[in-house]
C-alpha positions as CSV (number, residue, x, y, z in Angstrom):
1,M,-10.7,-23.9,56.9
2,T,-10.0,-21.5,59.7
3,K,-12.0,-18.7,60.9
4,N,-11.2,-16.3,58.5
5,D,-11.4,-18.7,55.4
6,Q,-7.6,-19.6,55.1
7,P,-6.7,-23.2,54.7
8,I,-5.8,-24.7,58.1
9,V,-2.5,-26.2,56.3
10,L,-0.3,-24.9,53.5
11,A,3.4,-26.2,52.5
12,S,4.1,-22.6,52.7
13,D,3.7,-22.4,56.4
14,V,6.8,-24.4,56.7
15,F,9.1,-21.7,55.3
16,L,7.1,-19.1,57.5
17,A,7.6,-21.4,60.6
18,L,11.6,-21.6,59.7
19,A,11.8,-18.0,59.0
20,L,10.8,-17.0,62.3
21,L,12.4,-19.8,64.6
22,T,15.8,-20.3,62.8
23,R,18.5,-18.0,61.3
24,L,18.5,-19.9,58.1
25,P,18.5,-17.9,55.1
26,V,15.0,-19.1,54.4
27,S,12.6,-16.7,52.3
28,A,8.9,-15.9,53.8
29,D,6.9,-12.9,54.5
30,H,7.3,-12.0,58.2
31,S,4.0,-10.1,57.7
32,S,2.0,-12.7,56.5
33,S,-1.4,-13.0,57.8
34,R,-1.0,-16.9,58.3
35,S,1.5,-16.4,60.8
36,N,-0.7,-17.5,63.8
37,V,-2.3,-20.4,61.6
38,A,1.6,-21.5,60.4
39,V,2.3,-22.4,64.2
40,W,1.3,-26.2,63.1
41,A,4.5,-26.5,61.1
42,Y,6.5,-25.6,64.2
43,P,7.7,-29.1,64.9
44,L,8.6,-29.4,61.2
45,A,10.6,-26.3,61.6
46,G,12.6,-27.8,64.4
47,L,13.5,-30.8,62.7
48,V,15.7,-28.6,60.5
49,P,18.2,-27.6,63.3
50,G,17.7,-30.7,64.8
51,I,19.1,-32.9,61.7
52,L,22.4,-30.3,61.3
53,A,23.0,-30.9,65.1
54,V,23.1,-34.4,64.6
55,L,25.0,-34.1,61.6
56,A,27.4,-32.0,63.7
57,G,27.7,-34.4,66.4
58,L,28.3,-37.7,63.9
59,L,30.7,-35.7,62.1
60,S,32.4,-35.5,65.5
61,Q,32.5,-38.7,66.3
62,T,33.5,-39.8,63.0
63,L,36.7,-37.7,63.2
64,G,37.4,-39.3,66.6
65,L,36.3,-36.4,68.9
66,T,34.9,-37.5,72.4
67,D,31.5,-37.9,73.1
68,S,31.4,-34.9,75.5
69,L,33.0,-32.6,72.2
70,S,30.4,-34.4,69.8
71,A,27.8,-33.3,72.4
72,L,29.2,-29.9,72.9
73,L,29.3,-29.1,68.8
74,A,25.6,-30.7,68.8
75,L,24.4,-28.4,71.1
76,T,26.3,-25.5,69.4
77,T,24.7,-26.1,66.2
78,L,21.5,-26.1,67.6
79,I,22.0,-22.7,69.2
80,V,23.6,-21.3,66.4
81,T,21.1,-22.2,64.0
82,T,18.2,-20.5,66.0
83,G,20.1,-17.5,66.6
84,A,20.0,-18.2,70.5
85,M,16.4,-17.1,70.4
86,H,15.1,-19.4,72.5
87,E,18.0,-19.2,75.1
88,D,17.3,-15.6,75.1
89,G,13.7,-16.1,76.0
90,L,14.5,-18.3,78.6
91,A,16.9,-15.6,80.5
92,D,14.7,-12.6,79.9
93,T,11.9,-15.1,81.4
94,A,13.8,-15.5,84.7
95,D,15.1,-12.3,84.9
96,G,11.5,-10.6,84.7
97,F,9.5,-13.5,86.3
98,W,11.9,-13.2,89.4
99,G,13.3,-9.9,89.3
100,G,10.2,-7.9,89.5
101,W,7.4,-7.5,91.9
102,N,4.4,-6.9,89.4
103,K,3.2,-7.5,86.0
104,E,4.3,-4.3,84.7
105,R,7.7,-4.4,86.0
106,R,8.3,-7.9,85.0
107,L,7.4,-7.2,81.7
108,E,9.4,-4.0,81.6
109,I,12.5,-6.3,82.8
110,M,11.7,-9.2,80.0
111,K,11.9,-6.4,77.4
112,D,15.4,-4.7,78.8
113,S,18.2,-5.9,76.7
114,K,20.7,-6.3,79.6
115,I,20.7,-9.6,81.4
116,G,20.7,-10.2,85.0
117,T,21.6,-12.9,87.8
118,Y,18.8,-14.9,87.2
119,G,19.0,-15.0,83.5
120,V,22.9,-16.0,83.7
121,L,22.0,-19.1,86.0
122,S,19.0,-20.3,84.0
123,L,21.6,-20.3,80.8
124,L,24.3,-22.0,82.8
125,V,21.7,-24.7,84.2
126,S,20.0,-25.1,80.7
127,F,23.5,-25.3,79.1
128,G,24.9,-27.5,81.5
129,L,21.7,-30.2,82.0
130,R,21.4,-30.6,77.8
131,W,25.4,-31.0,77.6
132,S,25.3,-33.5,80.0
133,A,22.3,-35.2,78.6
134,L,23.6,-35.4,75.1
135,T,26.9,-36.5,76.3
136,W,25.5,-39.5,78.0
137,L,23.1,-39.8,74.8
138,F,26.0,-40.1,72.4
139,E,27.6,-42.8,74.7
140,A,24.6,-44.6,74.5
141,E,24.3,-44.1,70.8
142,M,21.0,-42.6,70.9
143,A,21.9,-39.2,70.6
144,A,20.5,-38.7,66.9
145,S,16.9,-39.9,67.9
146,S,16.8,-38.1,71.0
147,I,17.9,-34.9,69.6
148,L,15.5,-34.8,66.7
149,A,12.6,-36.0,69.2
150,A,13.4,-33.1,71.5
151,A,13.5,-30.5,68.9
152,V,10.1,-31.5,67.5
153,L,8.2,-32.0,70.7
154,S,9.5,-29.0,72.5
155,R,8.5,-26.5,69.4
156,A,5.2,-28.3,69.3
157,C,4.2,-27.0,73.0
158,M,4.9,-23.5,71.8
159,P,1.5,-23.3,69.9
160,V,-0.3,-24.9,72.9
161,V,1.1,-22.2,75.1
162,M,0.0,-19.5,72.6
163,S,-3.6,-21.0,72.2
164,A,-4.0,-21.1,75.8
165,L,-3.1,-17.9,76.8
166,T,-3.6,-14.3,76.0
167,H,-0.9,-11.9,75.3
168,A,0.6,-10.5,78.0
169,R,1.7,-7.1,76.0
170,D,0.4,-5.3,72.9
171,T,3.6,-5.5,71.1
172,G,6.3,-8.0,70.6
173,L,7.0,-11.3,68.4
174,S,4.4,-13.2,69.9
175,H,1.6,-10.4,69.8
176,S,2.6,-9.9,66.0
177,V,1.8,-13.4,65.2
178,G,-1.7,-13.4,66.5
179,R,-3.7,-15.5,68.7
180,V,-3.2,-19.3,67.9
181,E,-6.5,-21.3,67.7
182,T,-6.7,-24.7,69.2
183,T,-6.8,-26.5,65.4
184,S,-3.5,-25.5,64.6
185,A,-2.1,-26.2,68.2
186,A,-3.6,-29.5,68.1
187,I,-2.2,-30.3,64.4
188,A,1.2,-29.5,66.0
189,I,0.8,-31.9,68.8
190,G,-0.4,-34.0,66.3
191,I,2.6,-34.1,63.7
192,A,5.1,-34.1,66.9
193,F,3.8,-37.4,68.3
194,V,3.7,-39.2,65.1
195,L,7.3,-38.2,64.4
196,G,8.1,-38.9,68.0
197,L,6.9,-42.1,67.3
198,I,9.0,-43.0,64.7
199,L,12.2,-41.7,66.5
200,L,11.5,-42.9,69.8
201,G,8.9,-45.9,69.7
202,D,6.9,-46.5,72.7
203,S,9.1,-44.2,74.7
204,V,7.4,-41.3,73.1
205,W,4.5,-41.8,75.6
206,V,6.9,-41.0,78.8
207,A,8.5,-38.0,76.9
208,L,5.2,-36.4,75.6
209,F,4.1,-36.7,79.3
210,W,6.8,-35.0,81.0
211,A,6.4,-32.3,78.2
212,A,2.9,-31.7,78.6
213,V,3.4,-31.2,82.4
214,A,6.2,-29.1,81.9
215,T,4.1,-27.2,79.4
216,S,1.5,-27.0,81.9
217,C,3.9,-25.5,84.5
218,M,5.1,-23.1,82.3
219,A,1.8,-21.6,81.2
220,M,0.4,-21.5,84.9
221,L,3.5,-19.7,85.9
222,A,3.6,-17.2,83.0
223,K,-0.5,-16.6,83.9
224,R,0.3,-16.1,87.3
225,K,3.4,-13.8,87.1
226,I,2.4,-11.6,83.9
227,D,-1.2,-13.0,83.1
228,G,-0.3,-14.0,79.7
229,Q,2.6,-15.1,77.4
230,T,4.8,-13.3,75.5
231,G,7.6,-14.6,73.0
232,D,10.1,-14.9,75.6
233,V,7.8,-17.1,78.0
234,L,7.6,-19.4,74.3
235,G,11.4,-19.8,74.3
236,A,11.6,-20.5,77.7
237,T,9.1,-23.2,77.2
238,Q,11.0,-24.7,74.2
239,Q,14.0,-24.8,76.4
240,I,12.6,-26.2,79.3
241,V,10.5,-28.9,77.3
242,E,13.7,-30.1,75.4
243,I,15.7,-29.8,78.8
244,V,13.0,-32.4,80.1
245,I,12.5,-34.6,77.2
246,L,16.3,-35.0,77.1
247,L,16.6,-36.0,80.7
248,T,13.6,-38.1,80.7
249,L,15.1,-40.0,77.5
250,V,18.6,-40.2,79.7
251,A,16.5,-41.8,82.6
């Protein structure tokens, strides 16, 4: 049981995680008091857009499209099913962290709906690296397991940051979820590891190592720049970890 006597794991948490992390038509109570507990299900929520992306890519190959086009359609599916929320977080974080000179200004920039130079460049780099990596993985017939593993592991790293850092502001999506206990974050990592082991075999150890490095770097950077985490920081973490895992599997 959690500190407030709620069960640590409930099946309904998966739907809550899906409703939060995707744009799929899932019915869930966004105001649920379990939002901060349901983070254990983030890796499972990542499986759904991952599976849809794999299907889009494999269908493209079946239709005779090139590996680069299959990779592009798979990547597009990932973006569409999540409503580009993680990409938005990456862009806002890049703009805020390097466009502001103090915590208050950085948070103000991150909340602004306009996108700046740093945000545009971060999206171009993110999209380019993922597309290139996926193209190679489709050519090597490793795309399916790689996409699923990256989707699962990258989303498991979000609860870790939520548990390690306090909220940088008193409003926003991350604040509405609440502070995450270490137990919930540990369960998320455990689930991601098991799924990663099934998908990647022994390669999961290397992927997990670099995912941990990327997550630690993001957490330390967020602590230094804004003294905490926000929903944008979590989205940026997911994107960076996904990129690192895909590049690791290519290497």
